[in-house]
C-alpha positions as CSV (number, residue, x, y, z in Angstrom):
1,M,18.8,-43.5,-10.0
2,S,16.1,-42.0,-12.0
3,K,14.1,-41.1,-8.9
4,D,17.0,-39.6,-7.2
5,L,17.8,-37.4,-10.2
6,E,14.1,-36.2,-10.5
7,Y,14.1,-35.5,-6.6
8,L,17.3,-33.4,-7.0
9,L,15.9,-31.5,-10.1
10,F,12.7,-30.8,-8.3
11,V,14.6,-29.4,-5.2
12,N,16.9,-27.3,-7.3
13,I,13.8,-25.8,-9.1
14,I,12.1,-25.1,-5.9
15,I,15.3,-23.4,-4.5
16,I,15.6,-21.3,-7.7
17,I,12.0,-20.1,-7.6
18,L,12.4,-19.2,-3.9
19,L,15.7,-17.2,-4.5
20,L,14.0,-15.4,-7.5
21,S,11.0,-14.6,-5.4
22,I,13.1,-13.1,-2.5
23,F,15.2,-11.0,-5.1
24,N,12.0,-9.7,-6.7
25,L,10.6,-8.7,-3.3
26,Q,13.8,-6.9,-2.3
27,F,13.9,-5.1,-5.7
28,H,10.4,-3.8,-5.4
29,K,10.9,-2.7,-1.9
30,K,13.4,-0.1,-3.3
31,N,11.3,1.1,-6.3
32,E,8.3,2.4,-4.4
33,I,5.8,4.2,-6.7
34,K,5.7,8.0,-5.6
35,V,2.7,10.1,-6.4
36,L,3.5,13.4,-7.7
37,G,2.1,16.1,-5.4
38,A,1.5,13.7,-2.5
39,V,4.2,15.3,-0.5
40,T,4.7,19.0,-0.5
41,N,8.2,20.5,-0.7
42,N,8.2,23.3,1.8
43,S,11.5,24.7,0.4
44,Y,10.0,25.2,-3.0
45,W,6.9,27.0,-1.7
46,E,9.2,29.2,0.6
47,E,11.3,30.1,-2.5
48,M,8.1,30.9,-4.4
49,A,6.6,33.0,-1.6
50,I,9.9,35.0,-1.3
51,K,10.2,35.6,-5.2
52,H,6.4,36.3,-5.6
53,P,5.1,37.6,-2.4
54,T,1.7,38.1,-3.9
55,Y,1.3,34.4,-5.0
56,R,-1.5,33.2,-3.1
57,D,-1.1,29.4,-3.5
58,A,2.5,29.5,-2.2
59,W,1.2,31.0,1.0
60,V,-1.8,28.5,1.1
61,E,0.8,25.5,0.7
62,L,2.8,26.9,3.5
63,G,-0.3,27.2,5.7
64,R,-0.1,31.0,6.2
65,M,-3.7,31.9,6.0
66,D,-3.3,35.3,7.6
67,I,-1.2,36.5,4.5
68,V,-3.5,34.8,2.2
69,K,-6.3,36.9,3.7
70,Q,-4.2,40.1,3.2
71,I,-3.5,39.1,-0.4
72,D,-7.0,38.0,-1.3
73,P,-9.7,38.9,1.2
74,N,-12.5,36.9,-0.7
75,Y,-10.3,33.5,-0.6
76,S,-12.4,30.6,0.7
77,Q,-10.9,27.3,1.6
78,L,-13.9,25.5,0.3
79,P,-13.9,24.3,-3.3
């Protein structure tokens, strides 16, 4: 009887560990780490360009290099 009890306890512990692992994996998929600034928000930059038409960085983020050159003819993309 003792061997049966040990086996049952062992199987239950393994099942609990597997269930906790599955739950942990599902939980971490939903909580992805997001890097600030990794994705640009075009609506924000469009709003900034409308409010401040001479704000060069807004036009750079929107990819409008023709307007950037009009605002700042000396602007260079190289750091």
